[in-house]
Backbone bond lengths (Angstrom), bond angles and torsions (degrees), N, CA, C in turn:
res aa  C-N    CA-C-N  psi(-1)  N-CA   C-N-CA  omega(-1)  CA-C   N-CA-C  phi
1 M - - - 1.448 - - 1.528 110.98 -
2 N 1.297 116.54 -38.27 1.457 121.13 -179.85 1.525 110.75 -62.74
3 E 1.318 117.11 -37.98 1.466 120.85 178.83 1.524 110.60 -67.54
4 E 1.301 116.80 -37.11 1.469 121.02 178.36 1.530 110.47 -64.35
5 I 1.299 116.70 -43.37 1.465 121.41 177.90 1.522 110.01 -63.52
6 S 1.318 116.65 -40.57 1.458 121.03 179.33 1.530 111.00 -62.71
7 K 1.329 117.10 -42.51 1.472 120.53 178.76 1.523 111.11 -66.03
8 R 1.320 115.44 -41.37 1.470 119.08 178.62 1.528 110.91 -63.60
9 L 1.312 116.72 -40.74 1.465 121.31 178.60 1.528 110.46 -63.41
10 E 1.324 116.30 -43.44 1.473 119.83 177.91 1.531 110.49 -60.71
11 Q 1.321 117.10 -41.21 1.462 120.80 179.26 1.530 110.90 -64.95
12 I 1.309 116.08 -41.25 1.462 120.50 177.86 1.524 110.40 -62.96
13 E 1.330 116.86 -43.46 1.468 120.56 178.96 1.526 111.10 -63.83
14 A 1.326 116.92 -40.15 1.464 120.57 178.61 1.534 109.97 -64.96
15 N 1.318 116.30 -42.69 1.468 119.80 178.24 1.525 110.89 -63.78
16 A 1.322 117.13 -41.40 1.464 121.18 179.18 1.529 110.41 -62.68
17 A 1.330 117.08 -42.92 1.472 120.36 178.73 1.525 110.46 -63.35
18 H 1.319 115.97 -41.20 1.468 120.19 178.41 1.530 110.64 -62.86
19 L 1.320 116.92 -43.81 1.467 121.08 179.43 1.532 111.57 -65.04
20 E 1.326 116.58 -39.60 1.470 119.78 177.07 1.525 110.64 -60.64
21 H 1.319 116.44 -42.00 1.461 121.11 178.74 1.532 110.58 -62.96
22 Q 1.321 116.26 -43.24 1.462 120.12 179.01 1.523 111.33 -63.63
23 V 1.320 116.82 -40.58 1.470 120.83 178.60 1.524 110.31 -62.55
24 E 1.304 117.70 -41.83 1.466 121.33 177.65 1.526 110.93 -61.77
25 Q 1.340 116.01 -43.27 1.468 119.50 178.56 1.525 110.92 -63.75
26 L 1.317 116.50 -44.28 1.468 120.11 179.38 1.528 111.18 -63.67
27 N 1.313 116.90 -38.65 1.455 120.61 177.99 1.529 110.87 -61.79
28 T 1.318 116.46 -42.03 1.465 121.09 177.43 1.531 110.67 -60.52
29 V 1.316 115.91 -43.04 1.467 120.67 179.61 1.523 110.36 -64.50
30 V 1.319 117.18 -44.01 1.465 121.23 -179.23 1.530 110.74 -62.64
31 I 1.314 117.13 -41.89 1.468 120.96 178.84 1.533 110.09 -62.79
32 E 1.323 117.02 -44.73 1.465 120.86 179.44 1.526 110.89 -64.15
33 Q 1.303 117.08 -41.19 1.464 119.91 178.61 1.526 110.69 -65.22
34 G 1.315 117.64 -34.69 1.466 121.19 175.92 1.519 110.87 -62.98
35 R 1.318 116.58 -41.87 1.473 120.54 177.69 1.531 110.41 -63.83
36 Q 1.326 115.43 -44.77 1.463 119.68 179.63 1.525 110.85 -63.16
37 L 1.325 116.89 -39.63 1.457 120.90 178.55 1.524 110.90 -62.78
38 D 1.315 117.05 -42.33 1.469 120.44 177.00 1.523 111.15 -61.08
39 Q 1.333 117.12 -43.23 1.458 120.81 178.47 1.521 111.04 -62.90
40 L 1.319 116.99 -42.60 1.466 120.48 179.57 1.520 111.97 -66.06
41 K 1.327 117.34 -36.74 1.463 120.77 176.79 1.530 110.20 -62.54
42 K 1.334 116.50 -44.72 1.463 120.32 179.45 1.524 110.81 -63.68
43 L 1.321 116.85 -43.24 1.456 121.06 179.25 1.523 110.85 -63.34
44 T 1.318 116.80 -43.80 1.462 121.00 179.21 1.528 110.26 -62.60
45 Q 1.316 117.49 -41.57 1.461 120.77 179.20 1.527 110.91 -63.48
46 R 1.345 117.00 -42.56 1.470 120.05 177.79 1.524 111.20 -63.60
47 Q 1.331 116.32 -42.32 1.464 119.54 179.80 1.518 110.77 -66.19
48 S 1.314 117.07 -38.76 1.453 121.20 178.49 1.526 110.68 -63.65
49 T 1.313 116.46 -43.46 1.472 120.80 178.84 1.524 110.66 -63.62
50 T 1.327 116.65 -42.97 1.460 121.04 178.85 1.518 110.99 -63.96
51 L 1.311 117.00 -43.31 1.463 121.50 179.77 1.523 111.27 -63.95
52 E 1.319 116.86 -40.61 1.456 120.36 177.19 1.523 110.67 -62.49
53 A 1.314 117.35 -41.28 1.459 121.09 179.08 1.526 110.93 -64.95
54 I 1.324 116.63 -42.58 1.469 120.90 178.87 1.518 110.16 -63.68
55 E 1.322 116.58 -43.72 1.460 120.84 -179.50 1.527 110.83 -65.12
56 S 1.313 117.41 -41.36 1.471 120.52 177.57 1.522 110.51 -62.17
57 E 1.329 116.35 -41.83 1.472 121.20 178.42 1.528 110.57 -63.00
58 R 1.322 116.78 -43.35 1.462 121.16 179.96 1.527 110.83 -63.20
59 I 1.316 116.35 -43.00 1.471 119.60 179.41 1.516 109.86 -64.51
60 R 1.310 116.80 -41.98 1.463 121.11 -179.46 1.533 110.46 -64.51
61 D 1.333 116.76 -39.97 1.466 120.63 -178.45 1.528 112.63 -73.34
62 T 1.321 118.49 -31.36 1.470 120.83 -176.66 1.515 112.77 -92.23
63 S 1.304 117.82 -10.15 1.464 119.87 178.80 1.520 108.56 -72.04
64 S 1.314 114.67 125.19 1.473 117.92 178.59 1.534 108.34 -83.83
65 K 1.290 114.39 137.83 1.454 120.50 -179.32 1.542 107.78 -92.03
66 P 1.298 116.62 144.98 1.463 119.55 175.37 1.540 110.21 -60.40
67 P 1.299 118.15 150.24 1.457 121.01 -176.08 1.536 114.41 -54.06
68 H 1.320 118.27 -35.41 1.459 119.98 -177.48 1.531 112.60 -72.31
69 Y 1.368 118.94 -8.61 1.458 122.57 175.74 1.517 111.94 -90.28
70 Q 1.318 117.91 -11.86 1.467 119.65 -174.66 1.495 112.09 -89.75
């Protein structure tokens, strides 16, 4: 019986080590995805600002002025 308990304990320890390794890998992935998300947010904000500026310019250029303003 003691040998059976010893084998079960070894299996549990091996499983725990495997799970710890997986958690470390997942943590690395989550950190990298967080960095990528931050970069994408910044890029989206820059594109949004640029698009707003282009749209404002287009509206300003296509707006017809009343004759007395020309």
